[in-house]
N, C-alpha and C positions, 0 to 999 in steps of 0.2 A: 130215680125213683123203679120199684120194682114193680109189674105186674100183677094184679090180684093174686097170679098163681104159676108158677112156672112150671108147664108141664113137664119138665124134667126131673122134678124135685117127687118123692112118693108123697100119695095122697093120704094121711092119718084116716084112722076111721069114721065116716062122718058123725055118726051114733057118738063119738066122744067127742065131751066139752073138755077143754082144759081150762081150770080158771088159774090164773096169772098171780102168783101169790108175791108178798112181802119178800124180801132180801132177807138172807139168814144171816146169822151172825157169824165173825170169823176172825182170828185173831190172826196176824203172819207178821213178818219178818217185815223192814220199812224199807223200800225200794220206791223211788222218783222216777218219773219219766220228764226231762226238761223242757220239751219242743213238740207245740202241735200247729199245723195250718191246715186246714179241709182234711181230706182224705189221703191227701197225697205226702201230708208232712205226720201223718199216723209212723208213718214209714220212719221219716228221719227221727221222730223221737223215741220210737223204741230201738233205733241204732245208738240214740246217746245213752239209752240204759244199758246197755248190753255193750256197751263199746265201740266207739267208732270204726274200730277194727271191721267189727262184725260186715258193715255196709260194704266194704271193700274186700274183703277176702271170702264172706261166705253166701251173702245177701243179693249183694250188686247183680249178680248174673241171673236171680229170678224177674225183675225188673224187665219188660219187654220194651220193644221199641214200637213206638206209634210213627215211625217214619220221619222223612224228612216235611213236618207239617208247613216252616213255614216259606219253604221254597217253593218261587213261584209267585209268591205276593207282589203287588207293586209297593215299592216300598216307596215312594213318593205320595201315595194316595192314603198310606198308613197312618194313624193316629201320631202324635208326638210322642217322645215318652214321657212318663210322669214327672212331674215339675212341682216337688214338695213347697208348700211356702213357706218353712222352716230348714234353713238349713239341715242336711243329715249326713251321715257320715257313712252310707251305703244307700244306692239306690232301691226304690221301692220294687216288687218283684209281682208280677202279675200271673194266673194262671187262669185257664180254661180248664175247670175242670167237667168230664164230660162220664154221666154213670149208664151204664145199661145194667138190663134184668137179665138178659141174656147167658147163659152158663158158655159164654166164648173160650176158648183156651187161650185166656192171654198169656198165659207163659210163654208158650211156642208163637207168640207174635201178633196173634188174631185180637183186633179190636171190637168192640160194642159196636155192633150194627144199626142200619139205620133206626130201629126201634129207641135209639139212647132217648132217653127224658128226662134226664136228670143233669140240666145244665146248670153252672155257675161258674161265679167270677172272685177268686180268690184272692185279695191282696196283703203280700207281706211290707207293712208299713217300712219308709227307709231309717228311722231309727230304731226298727225290731223290736216296738214295746205293742204292736195292734196287729189283729189280723182281721179284716172283715170278708166276709162270706156272703154272697151275693146271687139269691136263687131266680132264674128267669124261667116263669114257666113253660112248659115245651108248648102249649099251645099259643104262644104270644105272635099275634099278627103281625109281623114284619116284614120287612125287603130284603129278599134278597138277593145280591147280586148275579145277574144275569137270567132270574128267575121270575122277577116280580115277586107281590106280595104273596105269603105263604105263613105256614105253621113254621116258627124257627126251627122246630126238630127237624122239617125238611131238607135242611140245609144240609143234615149229614147226612141226610140219603141221596141227596142231588151231584155232592162235590166232596162227602168225606170230611176230613177235620179241617183241611186246608179253606175250606167253603164256611164253615162255621165259625171259625177266626174270625172270617173275613166279615163276616155278616154280624156277629157279636162287635166286634170293633166299628161295622156301621152304624150300628146301634147305640151303642155308649160313648164313642168317640175317647172310649180308654184303651191303649195299647196292649196287644196280649203280649207277653214275655215267653210264657210256657205253657203245653198244652198237657195232662194228663187222662185218661181213658181207662175208668175202675167197672171192673166186674162187681157188681154187688151182693150178687149169690154169694160171690166167694168170700167179698170182704166179709159178710155179716156172719160167716161162719169164723171168725174171731171172735165173735160174743163167747162162745164157749169157753176158750182158750182163756178169755178176760176172768172167767166166772159168770157170765152173765153180767147188766149193765141195769140200770134203776131209771126206769122215766114215770112221770105223773100223767094221768088221767084226769082229766075234768069231769067227764062223766061213765059211767058204763059203756062200754061198746061190744059189741061181738064178732067177730068176722072168722069165718071157717069153722074149726075146731075150739076157737081159743076164743074166752071172756076176758077184757080187759076193765076189772072195776075200778069203779074210781080211785082217785089215791094212787099213790106208787106203786107199779108193777115192776118186779124184777123178771126179765128178761131173758130167757136164754137165747140160742140161736135161730131156732125153730120160732118162736114167739116172737122173735123181734123180725122174722120174713114176714108174719102175717100183720104185725103190727105196721110195718113200714109199708106192707102192701095194700092196706085197706084206701079203700077211697068211695066204695057202695057204703052210704048209710052215716057219711060225714057232713055234717050240714054245708061246708065250702067245697066238698068235693075233691080235686086235684090240687087245690089252696089248701086246705087240712093235710093232704097227702105230701104236700110241702116240708109244712110244718111239722110232720111225724118224722117224715125227714131229717130235717135240721134238729129235733128232739133227738132222735138218737144220737146222731153225732155228737151232740153235746153231748150228751151222756157217756158216751163210748170214750171220748176224750177225759171225762173229769174221771172216768175210770182207770183211763191210761196216767193219768197225774196223781192218782191216788197214792199216798202211801200205803203198802199194803197188799199192794194189788201182784205184784210179781213175789210167787214164793221158791222159786227153782228156775237155775239155767234151760231145763228144758221146758220150763212154759213160755221164757221168754223168745228160746228158738223157734216154738210154736207157732207163736204171733207174730214173729218176724218173716217165716215162711208165710205162714197166709198174706199177709201185708202186701209183700212183695211180690209174690206170685197173683195179686190180683188187680195189678195196674201195669200200664203203658206210657211210658212218656216219650217226650219229642226226641230227637236227636240232638238238638243242641242243648241237653240237660245231660251232661255227663255225671260221673260216679264223683271228681272233682267240685263239682258247679251242688251237688245235692250236699256233699260233707261241711261246705263254705255254705248253706245257709243253716244247716245245725247249728256251726260253731257261733253264727255272727245272730241265730235268733234263740239261745238255748235259756236266757232269763224270759222267757213267755210263760204262761200259766194258764190255764182254761178260760181266769176270769177276765182275760186279755182277746179272747175269740168272742166277735159278734155276730151274729147272721140275719140279713136283711132277705125280702123278697123285693123281687122289682117293682117299683110304684103300678098299680093296677088301675083302671078306671071301671072296666068291667067285661061281663062277655056276651057275646052274642051269636051270629054264624055268618062266615060266609060261603055262598050254597049250601051244599049239606055239610059241613063242617062246623064243628063247635072251636070257636076260638075265643082267645085271649086280648082285651083292646088295653094296650098298656095307657099309663098316664103319662105324657112325653114331657109334660112341665116340670112334672114334680120330679122324673125320673133322669131330666137335665142338670137337676141341681145336685141330686144325688150323685149322679156320673160324676160332674163337674167336680164333686168335692175330691171323688176317689182320684181323680184324675192329676188332682194338687195333693194330694195325699193328706186330707183332711176330713174325709168321713169320720173319723174317729171321735174328733172332736164337734162335730156337727151331728154326730148321731140322733141326738132330743128332738130334730125335725123329722124322723121319719120312725118315729115309735108305730105307726100303724103298721109299718113293713117290715118291724123287727120282733125276730121272735122271742117271745114273754116268756114269765116264768112258767106259764103252765100253757099248752098246747093240747089238742084232741089226740 
């Protein structure tokens, strides 16, 4: 998630209010993007659209290394690999996605810092027909190995990606296969290259220089930053912020998959360059692995991607800190289904945690 405003961004004139309008109609040549999985698989989807050779020969070098994230983790204490309840031709693949609101030069190898507060577990099912993305609130009160109870995003501050992986695995009982760090400020700049995205707002809200009227809003990159970054003035605070983040990602996927999105190779090149320059992945995920995932998941569509939030009991305080208390019982069922690769079949149990058709 984004902070309310990145100080490095130019500040628009406070007296100017931008009213986000409806999407203009355009006609263009048909082009489909075939694959999507959370933020990381945007890269894979676009690679298929532009030709798989792009990934290897032009864009793979843009993807930074997050280091040997899994080195040093005690294999004996880690969760078992996912065990699908029905036989599949491939193993499920689980990513830990961590987003930052900073302007870290991720293409130079820097990864989001301790302010990283978007934490998502993304599962590509073994049959390659479904993706589930589960957001874990940044203020979740959890046990951090070696440090005791604290907010989950403190794990990153204490021990970087490795400790965060260990913390999430202990919390969920789900083994993390790969790690990806995302610079959201840079990723959202892709919005303009896509010609903007449409999000639905249930009630008119204002934040900074922008007013988001109830209904469909067509967002450019700057509008998307303010939309995703708003927290104050939303009934659910950070929870609604998570929903907005998910809503933006869903809108972005929809645009990527839509016929007529891409009208030139230059546009594809711009999108690919932006996305690949916005992420870093662990050293165990090589170019061949990325390409293999693309090929195995080439039939996915946006309708196959489901968003959830880890079940929550409520909020409270620990010392001077505001925290989120997770619902351990409901969470155990959700993570259990994920471990057996059956969350898609049992998603109806978690209607309250799923991203609805309309969010704030």
